[in-house]
LUMBAZA-649579 format. One line per field, with one value per residue (C-alpha): residue in three letters; x, y, z; residue number from 0. Coordinates in Angstrom, 2 decimals, decimal comma. Layout:
BEGIN
residu	ALA_... .
east	X_... .
north	Y_... .
up	Z_... .
num	NUM_... .
This chain:
BEGIN
residu	MET_ARG_ILE_THR_GLN_ILE_GLN_ALA_LEU_ARG_ALA_PHE_ALA_ALA_ILE_LEU_VAL_VAL_ILE_TYR_HIS_ALA_LYS_LEU_THR_PRO_GLY_GLY_PHE_ILE_GLY_VAL_ASP_ILE_PHE_TYR_VAL_ILE_SER_GLY_TYR_LEU_ILE_THR_GLY_LEU_LEU_LEU_ARG_GLU_LEU_SER_LYS_THR_GLY_ASN_LEU_SER_LEU_LYS_SER_PHE_TYR_LEU_ARG_ARG_VAL_LYS_ARG_LEU_LEU_PRO_THR_SER_PHE_PHE_VAL_LEU_ILE_ILE_THR_ALA_ILE_THR_ALA_TRP_ILE_PHE_PHE_PRO_SER_THR_MET_ARG_ASN_GLU_LEU_GLY_LYS_ASP_VAL_ALA_ALA_ALA_GLY_ILE_TYR_ILE_SER_ASN_TYR_LEU_PHE_ALA_PHE_TRP_GLN_MET_ASP_TYR_GLN_ASN_LEU_ASN_ALA_MET_PRO_PRO_VAL_VAL_ILE_HIS_TYR_TRP_SER_LEU_ALA_VAL_GLU_GLU_GLN_PHE_TYR_LEU_PHE_TRP_PRO_PHE_LEU_ILE_TYR_PHE_THR_TYR_ARG_ARG_GLY_GLY_ARG_ARG_LEU_VAL_GLY_ILE_VAL_ILE_ALA_ALA_ILE_THR_ALA_LEU_SER_PHE_LEU_PHE_SER_LEU_TYR_GLN_THR_HIS_THR_SER_PRO_ILE_TRP_ALA_PHE_TYR_SER_LEU_PRO_THR_ARG_ALA_TRP_GLU_LEU_GLY_VAL_GLY_ALA_LEU_LEU_LEU_TYR_ILE_PRO_SER_ARG_ILE_ARG_PHE_SER_SER_ASN_TYR_VAL_TRP_LEU_ALA_VAL_LEU_LEU_LEU_THR_TYR_GLY_THR_PHE_ARG_PHE_ASN_ASP_SER_THR_ALA_PHE_PRO_GLY_SER_ALA_ALA_LEU_VAL_PRO_VAL_ALA_GLY_THR_ALA_LEU_ALA_LEU_ALA_ALA_VAL_GLN_SER_TRP_PRO_PRO_LEU_LEU_ASN_SER_LEU_GLY_ASN_THR_ARG_LEU_VAL_GLN_TRP_LEU_GLY_GLU_ILE_SER_TYR_PRO_LEU_TYR_LEU_TRP_HIS_TRP_PRO_VAL_LEU_VAL_ILE_PRO_ALA_VAL_PHE_PHE_GLY_ARG_ASN_LEU_HIS_ILE_TYR_GLU_ARG_VAL_ILE_CYS_ILE_ALA_PHE_THR_LEU_LEU_LEU_ALA_ASP_LEU_THR_HIS_ARG_TYR_ILE_GLU_GLU_PRO_PHE_ARG_HIS_LYS_THR_PHE_VAL_SER_LYS_ARG_VAL_ILE_ALA_GLY_ALA_VAL_GLY_ALA_THR_VAL_PHE_SER_LEU_VAL_ILE_SER_SER_GLY_ILE_TYR_PHE_THR_SER_ASN_ASP_ARG_ILE_THR_ILE_GLY_SER_GLY_ALA_SER_TYR_SER_LEU_ALA_GLU_ILE_MET_GLN_LYS_PRO_LEU_VAL_TYR_LEU_ASP_GLY_CYS_HIS_VAL_ASN_ASN_GLY_GLU_THR_ARG_SER_PRO_ASP_CYS_THR_TYR_GLY_ASP_LYS_ALA_SER_SER_ARG_LYS_ILE_VAL_LEU_PHE_GLY_ASP_SER_HIS_ALA_ALA_GLN_TRP_PHE_PRO_ALA_LEU_GLU_LYS_LEU_ALA_ALA_GLU_ASN_GLY_PHE_ALA_LEU_ILE_SER_LEU_THR_LYS_SER_ALA_CYS_PRO_GLY_PRO_ALA_VAL_LYS_LYS_VAL_ASP_THR_GLY_ALA_TYR_LYS_ASN_SER_ASP_CYS_PHE_ALA_TRP_ARG_ASP_TYR_ALA_PHE_LYS_ARG_ILE_ALA_GLN_MET_GLN_PRO_GLU_ALA_ILE_ILE_VAL_SER_GLY_PHE_GLN_HIS_PHE_GLU_LEU_PRO_ALA_GLY_TYR_SER_SER_ARG_ARG_GLN_TRP_TRP_ARG_GLU_GLY_GLU_VAL_LYS_THR_PHE_ALA_GLN_LEU_ARG_GLY_SER_SER_ARG_HIS_ILE_VAL_TYR_ILE_SER_ASP_THR_PRO_HIS_PRO_LYS_ARG_ASP_ILE_PRO_SER_CYS_LEU_ALA_ALA_GLY_HIS_ILE_THR_ARG_CYS_ASN_THR_SER_GLU_LYS_SER_GLU_ALA_ILE_PHE_ALA_PRO_GLY_TYR_GLN_ARG_ILE_ASN_PRO_THR_LEU_TRP_LEU_CYS_GLY_GLU_SER_CYS_PRO_ALA_ILE_LEU_GLY_GLY_THR_VAL_VAL_TYR_ARG_ASP_SER_SER_HIS_LEU_THR_VAL_ALA_MET_SER_ARG_GLU_LEU_SER_THR_GLN_LEU_ALA_SER_SER_LEU_THR_GLU_LEU_GLY_VAL_ALA_LEU_LYS .
east	-5,35_-3,43_-5,08_-2,41_-4,56_-4,97_-1,22_-0,80_-3,19_-1,21_1,99_0,40_-0,92_2,43_4,37_1,89_2,46_6,24_6,49_4,06_6,31_9,32_7,57_7,34_3,55_0,98_-1,85_-0,09_-1,66_-4,66_-2,60_-3,85_-7,46_-6,68_-5,30_-8,46_-10,82_-8,67_-8,58_-12,34_-12,85_-10,37_-11,08_-14,86_-14,61_-12,50_-15,03_-18,08_-16,52_-15,77_-19,30_-20,83_-18,78_-18,98_-21,79_-19,33_-16,37_-13,18_-12,42_-9,39_-7,88_-8,69_-6,89_-3,92_-3,53_-3,70_-1,07_1,29_0,69_1,13_2,90_6,38_7,05_5,57_7,33_10,68_10,52_9,33_12,19_14,88_13,43_13,32_16,92_18,23_16,39_17,67_21,23_20,94_18,35_19,54_18,98_16,54_14,13_14,04_11,17_8,79_10,38_9,69_6,04_5,57_7,11_4,89_1,80_2,72_3,53_0,06_-1,90_-3,59_-1,23_-4,00_-5,92_-2,83_-1,52_-4,94_-4,91_-1,40_-2,62_-0,22_-1,75_-0,75_-1,46_0,81_4,05_6,34_7,75_9,65_6,88_7,10_9,31_6,51_3,52_2,68_1,73_-1,59_-3,05_-2,02_-3,76_-6,98_-6,85_-6,09_-9,01_-11,19_-10,07_-11,00_-14,72_-15,45_-15,32_-17,64_-20,07_-20,04_-20,39_-23,30_-25,14_-24,74_-26,07_-29,20_-30,03_-27,48_-25,52_-28,37_-28,55_-24,76_-24,97_-27,67_-25,67_-22,47_-24,37_-25,82_-22,42_-20,83_-23,48_-23,33_-19,52_-19,49_-21,94_-19,89_-16,75_-18,36_-19,35_-16,08_-13,89_-15,57_-15,64_-12,54_-10,41_-7,47_-9,72_-11,53_-8,25_-7,07_-10,11_-11,72_-15,36_-14,55_-12,54_-14,75_-16,84_-13,79_-13,36_-17,14_-17,17_-14,65_-16,88_-19,98_-18,26_-18,87_-22,61_-22,48_-24,41_-22,14_-24,29_-23,18_-20,02_-18,05_-16,36_-12,83_-14,30_-14,86_-11,20_-10,15_-12,53_-10,80_-7,43_-8,73_-10,08_-6,88_-4,73_-6,90_-6,57_-2,82_-2,08_-4,99_-5,25_-2,73_-2,22_-5,00_-7,61_-10,16_-9,75_-11,23_-14,78_-16,21_-12,74_-12,04_-14,82_-12,35_-9,75_-12,41_-14,59_-11,56_-10,35_-13,87_-14,26_-10,85_-11,81_-15,34_-13,94_-10,94_-11,73_-12,03_-8,79_-7,65_-4,62_-2,33_-3,00_-2,91_0,44_1,83_0,35_1,72_5,31_7,77_8,56_4,93_4,15_7,30_6,26_2,85_4,49_6,70_4,06_3,57_7,25_7,71_5,08_6,60_10,18_9,77_8,95_11,76_14,23_13,19_12,90_15,98_18,51_16,58_16,77_20,44_21,39_19,10_17,47_15,13_16,60_17,62_15,81_18,75_18,94_15,23_15,74_18,58_16,30_13,59_16,12_17,30_13,66_13,11_16,14_15,01_11,46_12,65_14,92_12,19_9,69_12,07_13,39_10,67_7,26_7,09_8,78_6,55_3,46_3,81_5,41_3,15_3,05_0,91_-1,69_-0,11_3,18_1,59_-0,26_2,84_4,83_2,26_2,21_5,98_6,41_4,04_5,77_9,20_8,16_6,95_10,23_12,22_10,04_10,45_14,22_14,27_12,00_14,11_17,39_16,08_18,24_16,85_20,18_21,53_25,28_26,76_30,34_31,16_30,30_27,12_24,32_20,58_17,47_15,27_12,18_13,06_13,77_10,46_8,44_5,40_4,08_1,63_-1,35_-0,97_-1,17_-4,11_-6,41_-6,06_-4,45_-7,51_-7,34_-9,01_-12,79_-12,97_-14,42_-14,27_-11,47_-11,61_-10,98_-7,18_-6,04_-2,51_-0,28_-2,13_-5,71_-7,12_-5,07_-6,90_-4,03_-4,70_-2,63_-4,10_-2,06_-3,95_-3,19_-2,01_0,87_3,33_1,55_1,47_5,26_5,46_3,35_6,35_7,94_4,71_3,86_7,27_6,65_3,15_4,54_7,31_5,16_1,80_-0,48_-3,15_-2,27_-5,15_-4,20_-6,44_-4,65_-5,83_-3,82_-3,28_-5,41_-3,04_-3,91_-4,18_-7,60_-6,23_-8,18_-5,94_-6,06_-8,31_-6,13_-6,29_-8,18_-8,00_-11,18_-11,32_-14,85_-13,64_-10,91_-13,20_-15,80_-13,10_-11,72_-15,19_-15,59_-12,15_-12,81_-15,97_-14,14_-11,33_-13,77_-15,42_-12,06_-10,60_-7,04_-3,91_-2,45_-3,29_-0,32_-1,05_1,11_0,95_2,81_3,03_4,56_1,33_0,61_-0,23_-3,84_-4,68_-5,53_-2,65_0,38_2,58_2,64_3,03_-0,24_-2,11_-0,73_-1,27_-4,87_-5,39_-3,64_-5,89_-9,04_-7,90_-6,91_-10,34_-11,92_-9,59_-9,60_-11,14_-10,53_-7,14_-4,72_-1,93_-2,48_0,98_2,00_5,00_6,21_6,97_10,10_12,70_11,57_13,77_14,41_14,89_13,47_16,02_16,02_16,45_19,13_21,07_20,67_22,11_25,26_25,08_25,00_26,28_23,39_21,01_22,02_20,15_16,80_15,51_14,54_10,81_9,83_8,60_5,12_3,20_-0,09_-0,80_-2,12_-0,16_2,67_5,55_8,03_10,43_11,98_14,22_16,68_16,99_17,46_19,61_22,79_24,08_22,58_19,92_21,60_19,90_21,60_21,85_23,76_23,71_19,91_18,34_16,17_13,53_11,58_10,72_10,85_8,83_8,40_10,63_11,52_10,01_13,52_14,25_10,93_11,74_15,25_13,70_11,40_13,88_13,95_10,17_9,63_11,97_10,16_6,72_7,85_9,23_5,82_4,19_2,67_2,41_3,74_3,86 .
north	-37,05_-34,32_-33,14_-32,33_-29,78_-27,77_-27,93_-26,53_-23,69_-22,96_-22,84_-20,49_-18,18_-17,97_-17,29_-14,58_-12,67_-13,08_-11,77_-8,95_-7,71_-8,21_-5,82_-8,40_-8,41_-5,72_-7,79_-10,57_-9,46_-11,65_-14,58_-13,72_-14,04_-17,47_-18,54_-17,32_-19,35_-22,46_-21,94_-21,51_-24,68_-26,85_-25,65_-25,78_-29,22_-30,44_-29,17_-30,54_-33,97_-34,23_-33,14_-35,61_-38,52_-37,86_-35,34_-33,30_-31,02_-31,03_-27,32_-27,97_-30,33_-27,93_-25,01_-27,12_-28,31_-24,72_-23,60_-26,43_-25,85_-22,09_-20,67_-22,29_-21,18_-17,69_-17,13_-18,37_-16,14_-13,17_-13,39_-13,94_-11,04_-8,79_-9,51_-9,18_-5,90_-4,64_-5,31_-3,87_-1,10_2,34_2,88_5,68_3,05_0,83_2,70_1,73_-1,71_-2,52_-1,51_-3,53_-6,68_-6,39_-6,01_-9,10_-11,10_-10,70_-11,28_-7,90_-6,41_-6,09_-3,60_-1,74_-1,38_-0,06_2,33_3,45_4,03_1,54_1,36_-2,13_-1,21_1,83_0,58_3,03_4,38_1,85_-0,15_-2,32_-5,38_-7,52_-5,90_-9,21_-10,66_-8,84_-11,75_-14,25_-12,08_-12,17_-15,97_-16,37_-14,11_-16,21_-19,39_-17,90_-17,58_-19,91_-23,28_-21,96_-20,69_-24,00_-26,05_-24,19_-23,79_-27,49_-28,45_-26,35_-27,24_-29,61_-29,21_-27,41_-24,57_-24,26_-23,70_-21,05_-19,19_-19,34_-18,02_-15,16_-14,21_-14,40_-12,15_-9,60_-9,56_-9,04_-6,14_-4,58_-5,06_-3,20_-0,36_-0,02_-0,37_2,83_4,68_3,37_1,40_0,80_-0,67_-2,70_-4,20_-5,32_-6,21_-9,59_-8,41_-7,30_-10,45_-13,08_-13,52_-14,85_-17,60_-18,06_-18,71_-21,50_-22,94_-22,84_-25,03_-27,92_-27,50_-28,17_-31,47_-34,38_-35,17_-31,91_-32,40_-29,43_-29,98_-28,93_-25,85_-24,37_-24,89_-23,02_-20,23_-20,20_-19,88_-16,95_-15,17_-15,61_-14,57_-11,51_-10,48_-11,04_-8,84_-6,39_-5,44_-3,03_-0,69_1,55_-1,22_-0,63_-3,75_-6,00_-4,89_-6,15_-6,63_-9,45_-11,44_-12,21_-14,20_-15,56_-16,85_-18,21_-20,12_-21,36_-22,73_-24,41_-26,09_-27,01_-28,74_-30,20_-33,70_-32,40_-30,54_-30,97_-33,25_-30,32_-28,58_-31,84_-32,73_-29,30_-29,26_-32,72_-31,90_-32,15_-28,43_-27,29_-29,74_-28,65_-25,00_-25,95_-27,69_-24,72_-22,06_-21,00_-20,28_-18,98_-16,34_-15,48_-15,14_-13,35_-9,85_-9,40_-10,84_-8,14_-5,26_-5,61_-5,27_-2,30_-0,52_-1,41_-0,10_2,93_2,37_0,14_-3,18_-3,78_-6,58_-8,99_-8,33_-9,10_-12,38_-13,27_-12,45_-14,74_-17,57_-16,99_-16,95_-20,38_-21,74_-20,31_-21,57_-25,09_-25,23_-23,81_-26,34_-29,24_-28,32_-26,16_-26,54_-30,30_-31,48_-29,31_-30,13_-33,89_-34,06_-35,08_-32,63_-32,61_-29,83_-27,81_-27,73_-26,45_-23,72_-22,79_-22,66_-20,37_-18,03_-18,10_-17,29_-14,34_-13,01_-13,48_-11,59_-8,72_-8,75_-8,66_-5,89_-3,86_-4,30_-3,10_-0,16_1,10_0,89_3,43_6,51_9,81_11,19_10,92_11,58_11,99_11,73_15,38_14,85_16,90_15,48_15,83_14,90_12,52_13,89_17,41_16,31_14,44_17,16_18,20_21,74_23,05_22,59_18,81_19,07_21,46_19,77_22,39_20,05_17,92_14,25_11,74_11,78_15,41_18,06_21,19_23,00_24,76_28,52_28,07_31,70_32,49_35,54_38,80_37,54_41,09_42,30_43,38_41,92_38,20_35,60_32,17_28,96_26,45_22,87_19,53_18,53_20,08_23,37_22,72_22,28_26,03_26,83_27,24_29,79_31,71_31,56_33,09_35,85_36,48_36,93_39,25_41,34_41,39_39,83_37,13_33,72_31,38_27,73_25,68_22,39_18,81_15,61_14,30_17,09_19,31_22,92_22,18_20,54_17,36_14,13_11,55_7,77_6,68_4,59_3,46_5,96_8,70_9,61_12,19_13,13_14,25_16,42_18,17_18,79_20,26_22,46_23,82_24,66_26,34_28,35_29,82_30,75_32,40_34,39_35,75_36,74_38,61_38,06_40,01_36,82_33,15_30,82_27,55_24,42_20,66_17,36_16,59_13,09_11,18_8,28_9,62_8,70_7,08_9,36_11,83_11,97_13,52_14,62_18,20_18,02_16,53_19,02_22,12_21,08_21,02_24,37_25,95_24,69_26,07_29,43_29,76_29,25_31,66_34,47_37,59_36,50_38,20_40,40_37,90_34,22_32,75_29,23_27,64_24,78_21,45_20,88_18,24_14,63_12,44_8,90_7,69_8,30_10,93_10,47_6,69_7,22_9,61_7,30_4,45_6,54_6,71_10,48_10,47_8,19_10,68_13,45_11,96_13,79_14,59_18,09_18,51_20,08_23,63_23,52_26,82_27,53_31,04_33,59_32,53_34,54_32,11_30,90_28,02_26,81_24,24_27,06_27,46_23,75_22,40_23,13_20,38_17,98_18,29_17,60_16,11_18,65_22,29_24,82_22,44_21,93_18,61_19,38_16,62_15,10_11,92_10,88_13,88_16,92_19,75_19,77_22,50_23,89_24,00_25,70_28,38_28,78_29,49_32,22_34,91_33,70_33,29_36,81_38,27_36,43_37,50_41,12_41,06_39,84_42,85_41,03_43,44_41,57_44,67 .
up	0,43_-1,34_-4,57_-7,12_-8,92_-5,71_-5,16_-8,66_-7,83_-4,67_-6,70_-9,21_-6,47_-4,70_-7,89_-8,88_-5,64_-5,90_-9,45_-8,63_-5,85_-8,10_-10,51_-13,27_-13,63_-12,80_-11,30_-9,44_-6,16_-7,11_-5,86_-2,36_-3,54_-4,99_-1,61_0,14_-2,06_-1,60_2,18_2,42_0,39_2,31_5,86_5,51_3,89_6,80_9,35_7,55_7,07_10,77_11,67_9,20_10,56_14,29_14,74_16,74_16,21_18,21_18,27_20,43_17,85_15,04_16,64_17,70_14,09_12,83_15,32_14,37_10,66_10,55_13,58_13,49_9,92_10,26_13,59_12,23_9,14_11,21_13,71_11,06_9,05_12,12_13,11_9,55_9,00_12,36_11,17_7,66_8,07_9,15_12,86_11,98_10,57_13,65_15,24_12,43_12,07_15,72_15,43_12,24_13,71_16,80_14,59_12,57_15,71_17,23_13,98_13,79_11,22_8,64_10,78_11,94_8,39_7,37_10,32_9,38_5,80_4,20_0,71_-0,49_-4,11_-3,96_-2,49_-4,30_-1,06_1,07_2,80_5,94_5,50_6,97_5,26_3,55_6,96_6,59_4,58_7,26_9,84_7,78_7,59_11,29_12,17_9,87_11,62_15,00_14,34_11,37_13,23_15,95_13,31_11,43_14,61_16,22_12,92_12,15_15,58_15,00_11,42_9,94_6,75_4,96_7,49_7,40_3,65_4,04_6,67_4,58_1,55_3,62_5,07_1,63_0,09_2,92_2,89_-0,88_-0,67_2,13_0,05_-2,86_-0,54_1,36_-1,72_-2,88_0,45_2,32_-0,15_2,19_4,90_2,25_1,08_4,51_6,61_7,19_6,71_3,15_2,39_4,05_0,89_-0,95_1,64_1,62_-2,13_-1,56_1,17_-1,04_-3,63_-1,21_-1,80_-5,53_-6,02_-6,90_-9,95_-11,57_-13,57_-14,87_-18,20_-19,06_-20,77_-17,31_-16,48_-19,61_-18,62_-15,20_-16,96_-19,01_-15,93_-13,93_-16,88_-17,41_-13,76_-13,78_-16,78_-16,89_-13,23_-11,77_-8,85_-10,16_-9,99_-7,23_-5,10_-3,80_-4,78_-8,05_-9,57_-7,09_-8,77_-11,55_-9,52_-7,13_-9,97_-11,79_-8,74_-7,94_-11,47_-11,30_-8,00_-9,09_-12,18_-10,40_-11,75_-15,31_-15,83_-19,44_-20,02_-20,82_-17,50_-15,55_-17,07_-16,29_-12,78_-11,98_-12,86_-10,00_-10,25_-9,92_-7,12_-5,30_-5,63_-4,22_-1,27_-0,43_-1,26_2,37_3,21_-0,34_0,33_3,72_2,49_-0,83_0,44_3,00_0,49_-1,99_0,50_2,71_-0,15_-1,57_1,78_2,22_-1,24_-0,88_-4,29_-6,26_-7,34_-10,95_-12,74_-12,50_-8,77_-8,41_-10,27_-7,89_-4,95_-6,31_-6,66_-3,08_-1,92_-3,48_-1,63_1,71_1,16_0,42_3,46_5,70_4,35_4,97_8,40_9,98_8,37_7,82_11,05_13,28_11,28_11,70_15,13_18,01_20,92_24,01_23,93_26,72_24,91_21,69_23,59_25,56_22,33_20,71_23,70_23,97_20,27_20,54_23,64_22,09_18,94_21,13_23,06_19,80_18,41_21,59_21,47_17,87_18,66_21,55_19,59_17,09_16,57_15,35_14,11_10,57_10,26_6,79_5,57_6,23_9,89_9,72_11,83_11,25_13,19_11,21_12,97_11,88_8,31_8,06_9,79_7,76_7,35_9,94_7,59_8,00_11,78_12,16_9,65_6,92_4,39_3,68_2,74_0,45_0,69_1,90_-0,41_1,77_3,60_7,00_7,32_7,37_7,58_8,80_9,22_9,85_9,72_9,81_6,85_3,69_1,65_1,13_-0,66_-1,40_-1,69_-3,86_-4,90_-3,55_-1,26_-3,72_-3,17_0,60_0,61_-0,05_3,01_5,41_3,06_2,61_6,32_7,07_4,52_5,90_9,41_8,17_5,82_7,57_4,94_5,43_4,01_3,17_2,59_0,29_-0,25_-0,59_-0,79_-4,34_-5,90_-7,89_-8,66_-12,39_-12,87_-14,43_-14,49_-12,85_-12,77_-9,90_-7,60_-4,00_-1,86_-4,52_-6,39_-9,19_-8,19_-4,75_-6,27_-8,73_-6,01_-3,75_-6,53_-7,30_-3,60_-3,54_-6,72_-5,15_-1,95_-3,86_-6,03_-2,89_-1,34_-4,33_-2,99_-3,93_-5,41_-5,96_-5,90_-7,73_-7,83_-8,05_-8,37_-12,07_-11,88_-11,34_-13,68_-17,13_-18,04_-21,36_-24,25_-23,94_-26,19_-23,50_-19,87_-21,06_-23,01_-20,04_-17,52_-19,66_-20,24_-16,45_-16,04_-18,67_-16,91_-13,56_-15,00_-16,62_-13,20_-11,40_-13,99_-12,50_-8,91_-8,64_-10,58_-9,90_-10,71_-10,13_-11,08_-9,33_-11,50_-9,86_-7,80_-8,76_-8,47_-6,20_-7,40_-3,81_-0,37_0,64_4,46_4,05_1,42_3,66_6,65_4,59_4,09_0,29_-0,11_-3,72_-4,65_-3,06_-5,47_-8,41_-8,30_-11,79_-12,84_-13,42_-16,72_-16,16_-17,73_-17,94_-19,68_-21,05_-18,56_-15,47_-13,96_-13,73_-11,09_-11,72_-8,42_-10,12_-10,72_-6,93_-6,22_-9,04_-10,91_-13,14_-10,60_-7,91_-4,55_-1,51_0,78_-0,23_1,86_4,81_4,62_3,62_0,61_0,69_3,57_1,58_-2,07_-3,21_-0,94_0,25_3,92_6,07_6,62_2,87_2,15_4,71_3,28_-0,11_1,23_0,17_-3,44_-3,43_-2,08_-4,71_-7,51_-6,28_-5,97_-9,53_-10,69_-9,01_-6,03_-3,07_-0,04_2,21 .
num	0_1_2_3_4_5_6_7_8_9_10_11_12_13_14_15_16_17_18_19_20_21_22_23_24_25_26_27_28_29_30_31_32_33_34_35_36_37_38_39_40_41_42_43_44_45_46_47_48_49_50_51_52_53_54_55_56_57_58_59_60_61_62_63_64_65_66_67_68_69_70_71_72_73_74_75_76_77_78_79_80_81_82_83_84_85_86_87_88_89_90_91_92_93_94_95_96_97_98_99_100_101_102_103_104_105_106_107_108_109_110_111_112_113_114_115_116_117_118_119_120_121_122_123_124_125_126_127_128_129_130_131_132_133_134_135_136_137_138_139_140_141_142_143_144_145_146_147_148_149_150_151_152_153_154_155_156_157_158_159_160_161_162_163_164_165_166_167_168_169_170_171_172_173_174_175_176_177_178_179_180_181_182_183_184_185_186_187_188_189_190_191_192_193_194_195_196_197_198_199_200_201_202_203_204_205_206_207_208_209_210_211_212_213_214_215_216_217_218_219_220_221_222_223_224_225_226_227_228_229_230_231_232_233_234_235_236_237_238_239_240_241_242_243_244_245_246_247_248_249_250_251_252_253_254_255_256_257_258_259_260_261_262_263_264_265_266_267_268_269_270_271_272_273_274_275_276_277_278_279_280_281_282_283_284_285_286_287_288_289_290_291_292_293_294_295_296_297_298_299_300_301_302_303_304_305_306_307_308_309_310_311_312_313_314_315_316_317_318_319_320_321_322_323_324_325_326_327_328_329_330_331_332_333_334_335_336_337_338_339_340_341_342_343_344_345_346_347_348_349_350_351_352_353_354_355_356_357_358_359_360_361_362_363_364_365_366_367_368_369_370_371_372_373_374_375_376_377_378_379_380_381_382_383_384_385_386_387_388_389_390_391_392_393_394_395_396_397_398_399_400_401_402_403_404_405_406_407_408_409_410_411_412_413_414_415_416_417_418_419_420_421_422_423_424_425_426_427_428_429_430_431_432_433_434_435_436_437_438_439_440_441_442_443_444_445_446_447_448_449_450_451_452_453_454_455_456_457_458_459_460_461_462_463_464_465_466_467_468_469_470_471_472_473_474_475_476_477_478_479_480_481_482_483_484_485_486_487_488_489_490_491_492_493_494_495_496_497_498_499_500_501_502_503_504_505_506_507_508_509_510_511_512_513_514_515_516_517_518_519_520_521_522_523_524_525_526_527_528_529_530_531_532_533_534_535_536_537_538_539_540_541_542_543_544_545_546_547_548_549_550_551_552_553_554_555_556_557_558_559_560_561_562_563_564_565_566_567_568_569_570_571_572_573_574_575_576_577_578_579_580_581_582_583_584_585_586_587_588_589_590_591_592_593_594_595_596_597_598_599_600_601_602_603_604_605_606_607_608_609_610_611_612_613_614_615 .
């Protein structure tokens, strides 16, 4: 029997995720957590009812039902998405597209996206068109082991032992989620062990004694919790961890009090629109992300709000048609077991064939209107410090030796800051080789030279940055270099408590200068480079070169004491072009290319010499 309140919850969860990805609400990603609690509740209830009635569990029937319920729709959407993206994406993106489709097709995309460091809560760069398949992978992995666990536990100790084991798994998973959200937030977000407790909470609802009745007050509390999560959470919220208690508790309360929903919510939940959204929630979830991403890639820019609304409307149409002609027919049609298994294997193989075809049609060359041709690999090449381990990452608080140029030279120049300092490494390495000085690179991802306190988000932790800076300050003081070159990316999210970005950034610059004073005669600050509004390689590959020339000039912010260099003067006139003197300027939506950095070595050397820095 279909419970209308649960259908309403499904509708709510799906819409939350859709409007989150359409950038209409900051915390809509909690829709996935709502789905997990519902799934744990429904699947465990199904298994326990069968065990109570028959004393046995038909694992074969369970898995065949899951395949019929989930695979046809997910496979259909995946293949249509893959083919459409292959047509509309630049050929330079097919390499990554092929890998992503393969990962989604074999239901391990959650672990591969974690391995590839795809931070779901920071999707500002163009993410995989099938990244949302990660949550399906988590559920499928859950379905693989959960029935076996329920069955064997039930056979040994009945329903009571099953409840004890579920409670233990839920508690352990929650504790692990708290730990890994702090230590490895990307893995915590995607992995089953850190998400299993959410499904476990849903399962434990079945153990609430029937004599306990939850009043409608609990439902209103659920509404408050879910509303809070939707509008108060954002991409900076450490997730899942303790924050996930909000949507999980809210959903659990709504399910526990499902017979006591107040008339207003019951009336709203029983409307044809809400029930329809609940019915199509699965294909709605599958379609919404590619419908939003593919046009953005094709146009080479973020979608305007009216375009996002159109995409949502188109998603609803696709979801309804898929529900009518794919999901429901396959779900209710009777197939012999061998045919279902053969279909599942065939679908997986076919998705791998399609992904391989996409992968091998990738083209590394970008050709623009003037006829000039560029290698995407060369454009996206990162400085050497990324390859040899000298540009340290999140979680690391010390840097290796990292000395370049003439290592025996008594003249030392230190490069200090984040990736926007590291983008100057190719220029400085070239100068070190030409002039015979030692270059020491001290750079760390997302930790700008100015000692600003940023918003903790994703894998970034302020504590790591400050610990690394303290380590770097001590090393620099011991070296007494000829010059210290400081820089950083100043377009991070502005923390609360500051009236302007300038105030925040200058405060960080002052703190760093106070630490560096006395370590060198020349403490040089290179202000931030222009800030692209698009991913430049993707924009160029899409053939919209005029749209690529829209990078905004960064304000040159200097605190007292620093010697000053403003590179914007080298990169911009009235506008800031994506290609300058035949060289592509940016390797992504932020950093200079290695080639552009080297091209600017002459201007950098001239500026340093004018400041009195002895390069020779």
